[in-house]
C-alpha positions in Angstrom: 0.0 0.0 0.0 2.9 2.3 0.6 3.6 2.4 -3.1 0.1 3.5 -3.9 0.3 6.2 -1.2 3.6 7.3 -2.7 2.1 7.3 -6.2 -0.7 9.5 -5.0 1.7 11.8 -3.2 4.0 12.1 -6.3 1.1 12.9 -8.5 -0.1 15.6 -6.1 3.4 17.0 -5.7 3.6 17.4 -9.4 0.3 19.3 -9.4 0.9 21.3 -6.2 4.6 22.3 -6.8 3.7 25.0 -9.4 0.9 26.5 -7.3 2.9 28.9 -5.1 4.2 30.8 -8.1 1.7 29.9 -10.9 -0.4 33.1 -10.4 2.6 35.4 -10.8 4.0 33.3 -13.7 0.7 33.2 -15.6 0.1 36.9 -15.2 3.2 37.6 -17.4 1.9 35.4 -20.3 0.2 36.9 -23.3 -3.5 37.7 -23.0 -3.4 37.1 -19.2 -5.6 38.8 -16.7 -6.6 37.9 -13.1 -9.7 36.0 -14.2 -8.1 33.7 -16.7 -5.2 33.2 -14.4 -7.6 32.0 -11.8 -9.0 29.6 -14.5 -5.5 28.4 -15.2 -5.0 27.7 -11.5 -8.1 25.5 -11.3 -8.3 24.2 -14.8 -6.8 20.8 -14.0 -9.6 20.3 -11.5 -12.2 20.9 -14.2 -10.9 17.9 -16.2 -11.0 15.9 -13.0 -14.6 16.8 -12.3 -15.7 15.3 -15.6 -13.3 12.3 -15.8 -13.0 11.0 -12.2 -16.2 8.8 -12.4 -15.5 7.6 -16.0 -11.9 6.6 -15.0 -13.4 4.8 -11.9 -15.9 2.9 -14.1 -13.1 2.0 -16.5 -11.0 0.7 -13.6 -13.9 -1.6 -12.6 -14.0 -3.1 -16.1 -10.4 -3.2 -17.2 -6.9 -3.7 -15.7 -6.4 -1.0 -13.0 -2.7 -0.8 -13.7 -3.3 0.1 -17.4 -5.8 2.8 -16.3 -3.2 4.3 -13.9 -0.5 4.3 -16.7 -2.9 6.1 -19.0 -3.7 8.8 -16.4 0.0 9.3 -15.6 0.8 9.6 -19.3 -1.8 12.4 -19.7 -0.3 14.2 -16.6 3.2 14.0 -18.3 1.9 15.3 -21.6 -0.1 18.1 -20.0 3.0 19.2 -18.0 5.1 19.5 -21.1 2.4 21.6 -22.8 2.4 23.9 -19.7 6.2 24.1 -19.7 6.3 25.4 -23.3 3.3 27.7 -23.1 3.7 31.2 -24.5 0.2 32.5 -23.8 -2.4 32.0 -21.1 -4.7 29.9 -23.3 -2.0 27.3 -24.1 -1.3 27.1 -20.3 -5.0 26.6 -19.6 -5.0 23.8 -22.2 -2.0 22.2 -20.6 -3.6 22.4 -17.2 -6.7 20.7 -18.6 -4.6 18.0 -20.1 -2.8 17.5 -16.7 -6.1 17.0 -15.0 -7.4 14.6 -17.7 -5.4 11.9 -16.0 -8.2 11.6 -13.3 -6.8 8.5 -11.4 -7.3 9.7 -7.9 -10.5 7.6 -7.4 -8.8 4.6 -9.0 -5.9 4.8 -6.5 -8.4 5.1 -3.6 -10.3 2.1 -4.8 -7.1 0.2 -5.3 -6.1 0.8 -1.7 -9.5 -0.2 -0.5 -9.2 -3.5 -2.5 -5.7 -4.3 -1.1 -6.6 -3.6 2.6 -8.9 -5.3 5.0 -11.4 -3.7 7.4 -8.8 -3.5 10.2 -6.0 -1.9 8.2 -8.0 0.2 5.7 -8.4 3.3 7.9 -4.7 3.3 8.7 -3.8 3.0 5.0 -6.1 5.9 4.0 -4.7 8.0 6.9 -1.1 7.2 5.7 -2.1 8.2 2.2 -3.6 11.4 3.5 -0.3 12.1 5.3 1.7 11.5 2.1 -0.6 13.9 0.2 -0.3 16.6 2.9 3.5 16.1 3.1 3.7 16.5 -0.7 1.6 19.6 -0.3 3.9 21.0 2.3 7.0 20.2 0.3 5.5 22.0 -2.7 5.3 25.2 -0.7 9.1 25.1 -0.2 10.3 23.5 -3.4 8.0 25.5 -5.7 9.1 29.0 -4.7 12.8 27.9 -4.4 13.1 26.1 -7.7 10.7 28.3 -9.6 12.2 31.5 -8.5 15.7 30.3 -9.4 15.2 28.4 -12.6 11.7 29.4 -13.7 8.2 28.0 -13.3 8.5 26.2 -16.7 11.2 24.0 -15.1 8.6 23.0 -12.4 6.4 21.7 -15.1 9.2 19.7 -16.6 9.9 18.3 -13.2 6.2 17.3 -13.0 6.5 15.4 -16.3 9.6 13.5 -15.0 7.7 12.6 -11.8 4.9 11.3 -13.9 7.3 9.0 -15.8 8.8 7.8 -12.5 5.3 7.0 -11.3 4.6 4.9 -14.4 7.7 2.8 -13.4 6.3 2.5 -9.9 3.0 1.1 -11.3 4.7 -1.4 -13.5 7.5 -2.5 -11.1 6.2 -2.1 -7.6 2.4 -2.2 -7.3 0.7 -5.6 -6.8 -2.3 -6.8 -8.8 -5.6 -6.2 -7.1 -7.6 -9.0 -5.4 -10.9 -10.3 -6.7 -13.8 -8.5 -5.0 -17.4 -9.7 -5.3 -20.4 -7.6 -4.1 -23.7 -9.3 -3.3 -25.6 -6.0 -2.7 -26.8 -3.7 -5.5 -24.6 -0.7 -6.2 -26.0 2.5 -4.8 -27.1 5.2 -7.3 -25.4 8.6 -7.3 -28.7 10.1 -5.9 -28.4 7.8 -2.8 -24.8 8.9 -2.3 -25.6 12.6 -2.6 -28.6 12.3 -0.2 -26.6 10.6 2.6 -26.5 13.3 5.3 -23.2 12.2 6.9 -21.5 11.7 3.6 -22.7 15.2 2.5 -20.9 16.8 5.5 -17.7 15.0 4.4 -18.2 16.1 0.8 -18.8 19.7 1.9 -15.6 19.6 3.9 -13.6 18.3 1.0 -15.1 20.9 -1.3 -14.3 23.8 0.9 -10.9 22.6 2.0 -9.7 22.1 -1.5 -11.5 25.1 -2.9 -9.9 27.4 -0.3 -6.5 25.8 -1.0 -6.7 27.3 -4.5 -7.9 30.6 -3.1 -4.8 30.8 -0.8 -2.4 29.9 -3.6 -4.0 32.6 -5.7 -4.0 35.3 -2.9 -0.7 34.6 -1.1 1.8 35.4 -3.8 -0.3 38.4 -5.1 -0.8 39.9 -1.7 2.7 39.4 -0.5 4.3 40.9 -3.6 1.8 43.7 -4.3 0.7 44.8 -0.8 3.9 44.0 1.2 6.4 44.6 -1.5 8.0 41.1 -1.3 10.0 39.6 -4.2 8.7 36.2 -5.3 12.1 34.8 -4.1 11.1 35.8 -0.6 7.9 33.8 -0.4 9.7 30.9 1.2 9.8 33.1 4.4 6.1 32.6 4.9 5.8 29.1 3.4 8.6 27.6 5.6 6.8 28.4 8.9 3.6 27.1 7.3 5.4 23.9 6.4 6.7 23.4 9.9 3.4 23.8 11.6 1.6 21.8 8.8 3.9 18.8 9.4 3.0 18.9 13.1 -0.7 18.9 12.1 -0.4 15.7 10.0 0.0 13.1 12.8 -2.1 15.2 15.2 -5.2 14.9 12.8 -4.6 11.1 12.3 -4.1 10.4 16.1 -7.1 12.4 17.2 -9.4 10.9 14.6 -8.2 7.3 14.5 -6.7 6.5 17.9 -8.6 8.8 20.1 -11.9 8.5 18.2 -12.2 12.3 18.1 -13.0 12.7 14.4 -15.6 15.4 14.9 -13.0 17.4 16.9 -10.6 17.2 13.9 -13.2 18.3 11.4 -14.4 21.2 13.6 -10.8 22.4 14.4 -9.8 22.2 10.8 -12.8 24.2 9.5 -12.4 26.7 12.3 -8.7 27.2 11.5 -9.4 27.7 7.8 -12.2 30.1 8.5 -10.0 32.0 11.0 -7.3 32.4 8.3 -9.9 34.1 6.0 -10.7 36.5 8.7 -7.0 37.2 9.3 -6.6 38.0 5.6 -9.6 40.2 5.8 -8.1 42.3 8.6 -5.3 43.0 6.2 -1.9 44.0 7.8 1.5 42.4 7.5 1.1 40.4 10.7 -2.4 39.0 9.9 -1.4 38.1 6.4 1.5 36.1 7.7 -0.6 34.5 10.4 -3.4 33.7 7.8 -1.1 31.5 5.7 0.3 29.6 8.7 -3.2 29.0 10.3 -4.7 28.0 6.9 -2.1 25.3 6.3 -2.4 24.0 9.8 -6.1 23.5 9.3 -5.6 22.0 5.9 -3.1 19.4 7.0 -5.1 18.6 10.1 -8.0 17.3 7.9 -6.1 15.9 4.9 -5.0 12.5 6.6 -8.5 11.6 7.7 -11.0 13.0 5.1 -11.1 10.1 2.6 -10.6 7.6 5.4 -13.9 8.6 6.9 -15.7 8.6 3.5 -14.5 5.0 3.2 -15.7 4.2 6.8 -19.2 5.7 6.4 -19.9 4.3 2.9 -21.1 0.8 2.6 -19.0 -1.8 0.8 -21.1 -1.8 -2.3 -21.2 2.0 -2.5 -17.6 2.7 -1.5 -16.1 3.2 -5.0 -19.0 5.5 -6.0 -18.7 7.5 -2.7 -14.9 7.9 -3.1 -15.2 8.9 -6.7 -18.0 11.4 -5.8 -15.9 12.8 -3.0 -12.9 13.3 -5.3 -15.1 14.9 -8.0 -16.7 17.3 -5.5 -13.2 18.3 -4.2 -12.1 19.1 -7.7 -15.2 21.2 -8.3 -14.1 23.1 -5.2 -10.6 23.6 -6.6 -11.8 24.9 -9.9 -14.5 27.2 -8.4 -12.0 28.5 -5.8 -9.5 29.6 -8.5 -12.1 30.9 -10.8 -14.1 32.7 -8.1 -10.9 34.3 -6.6 -9.7 35.4 -10.0 -13.1 36.9 -10.9 -13.4 39.0 -7.8 -9.7 40.1 -7.9 -10.1 41.1 -11.6 -13.1 43.3 -10.6 -11.2 44.8 -7.6 -13.5 43.1 -5.1 -11.0 41.2 -2.9 -12.5 42.4 0.4 -16.0 41.4 -0.7 -14.7 38.0 -1.7 -13.0 37.4 1.7 -16.2 38.4 3.5 -18.3 35.9 1.5 -15.6 33.2 2.0 -15.5 33.8 5.7 -19.3 33.6 6.0 -19.2 30.3 4.1 -16.5 29.1 6.5 -18.7 29.9 9.5 -21.6 28.0 7.9 -19.2 25.0 7.4 -18.2 25.1 11.1 -21.8 25.2 12.1 -22.7 22.2 9.9 -19.8 20.1 11.3 -20.8 20.9 14.9 -23.9 18.8 14.2 -21.8 16.0 12.7 -22.7 12.5 14.2 -20.0 10.1 15.5 -19.0 7.4 13.0 -21.0 4.1 13.7 -18.8 1.5 15.3 -19.0 -1.8 13.4 -18.0 -5.4 14.2 -16.1 -7.2 11.4 -16.6 -11.0 11.0 -15.0 -13.2 8.3 -16.4 -16.5 7.0 -14.3 -19.0 5.0 -17.2 -21.4 4.6 -20.6 -20.1 3.4 -23.3 -20.8 0.8 -25.9 -18.9 -1.2 -28.6 -19.3 1.4 -26.4 -17.6 4.1 -25.8 -14.7 1.7 -29.5 -14.3 1.1 -30.1 -14.3 4.9 -27.5 -11.5 5.3 -29.4 -9.4 2.8 -32.5 -9.3 5.1 -30.7 -9.2 8.5 -31.2 -5.8 10.1 -28.0 -6.1 12.2 -25.9 -6.3 9.0 -24.3 -3.0 7.8 -22.7 -4.5 4.7 -20.9 -7.5 3.3 -18.7 -8.6 0.4 -16.4 -11.4 -0.9 -12.6 -10.9 -1.1 -10.6 -13.7 -2.7 -13.2 -16.2 -1.7 -13.6 -15.0 1.9 -16.9 -13.5 3.0 -16.5 -10.3 5.1 -19.5 -9.0 7.0 -19.7 -5.7 9.0 -22.3 -5.9 11.8 -23.7 -3.0 13.8 -21.9 -3.2 17.2 -24.9 -3.1 19.5 
């Protein structure tokens, strides 16, 4: 599983590493303005929105490894287009092509297939930590490499990382086990009307959307309002990195070991909302604090978000729930960049921050009403027949069940 987590982290590092300087870089391209730069920032997420679920369905029908290789190839090609872009529209096309390799849901499903009920939460938490760490590294490597050698070199680095990831898939990742579901797959409508899943989807949407907002605002505000050079941005990203690394194990420990998942979600949303208010206050101290507080809140939630989607979703709806969660997060990324760009282009930064802070307060309020995750008892059966499976379908104490490599796994309500 560690190789799948590493694969996800490398993929995100390639996408994140350009973010700290992309807004400044894109503004200098032909035909660029604040709005279409915001589009460029979130364009890769737009492709993900439309292709996450098709890639997931393809992975259910065909060899998952081949689907992963296809997605990584698109990431490499899109990165090369971005590296050689001479105008904003070519950059947007390259970002769309980067995002067309929508394999996030496939990797999540792969991890779910390879793990059992006792190790899945830990595997998802580890993957979240890898992603958050790649996010933190991008805040340091992006400004350092980009300022010295150019943002185009960051895109070339992303292409090389994609090629390395293809090697990982071929050489290191095992084939998935055979999974058989005996319950009908849930419809998208059922997933989207599940109240507790909706709270997780909202959290992912706002967490990732506001990430794009911060990568849009931070370089622009620090260079225009505080007079910093882009080579100085590491001075705010390094402290954010340090505190963010501290938040990674804290979120996982509180949610998984201490069973304080609700606390993690409320703390994360509160920190992210506070960071918006600090940006709104608008002086050099609050700007600095805003970036640090935001990334603490972001990293606190990242290791546990998808883990809890996997826990709440039933076995036969897990793949759909994870793909839906990913899709909603990418909608947030795109709308965050486009919304911030539109408001800044119309000189309405303050109004944008006010609206964002109000949305953040609503998010906190919703999460305060979040219910604890249902505790389940897992039982495995090596010997079973069709009549037993039919009994499970009508037994009220059964949460879900499925076969994995010939072993029947049943999750019961722990009454």
